[in-house]
N, C-alpha and C positions, 0 to 999 in steps of 0.2 A: 289846556288840561282838562280833560273831563273825566273823573273816576267811573268806570264803568260796572265794576264787580268787586268783591271781595278777594283778599289775596291768602292763599294758602300756604303750605310751608314749601311748596316746590319753587325751583328756578324760574324766574324771570325772562325771557328772550324780547328783545329790540328787534323790528323789522322796518324796513323804510321800503315803501312803496309809490310808484309814478302813478298817482291818480288820473292824471292827465299830463299829456307831452309839457315836458319841464316844470311839472310841479309835482312835488313829494310831501309826503305824508309818513309820520312814524305812528308805530302801534307798538305798544305793550303785551305782550301775551304771556300767558302760564298753561303748561298743561294741566288739563282738568284733572280732576281726583277720579273721576268716572272714567276708565280708559277708552270707549267709544264716543266720548264727546270731542275728543280730541283739545285742541287748544282754546283757551277762554281769554275776551280781550279784557283786560285788566284798565288800559287806558289810551286815548288814542290824541291825536292832535286835531286842535280845534278847526285849523285852516291848513292849507298848502302852503309848503315851503319853496321860493323858486331854485333850491340845487338841493342836492341828495346830501351834502353836507352840511347844510344848514337844517336838513330835518332829522339827520344822526346826531347833532351836536344837542339839538333839542330833547332829542327822545333819550340821550344818555343822561342828561340834567334830572329828566324824570326818573329814572332807574336809580340814579344815586339818592335823590328823594326818597324813592319806596325803600331804598337798602337803610338809608339813615333813619328813617320811620322805625322801619323791623328791628334795628338795632336798639332802639330807645325803649322800646318795648318791651324786648326780651331783657334788657336791664332793670326794668321794673318789677320783672317777677321773682317770687321769693325763692332763693337757692334752696336746692333739696339736702338733706342732710343725707350722708351716704351712709349705706349699711355697714356695719363691722363684719369683719370675717371672721 
């Protein structure tokens, strides 16, 4: 797992691609804040896996780690007081 870019608030996507016959890589992407930029690579496998399922499993674990990290950061933010009506 090699972090490639900072994560923004958008949803993350996981793709599995067959880099060469019988070898699969996972890629975590996110839509760029700039519409014309398309998707931005957030993270990707360092090496290919022998099956689509193996690559999907490791990529899914990566997504879960990013989600847990984001939730941890959100819990550290101070609560905003609500305005009285």
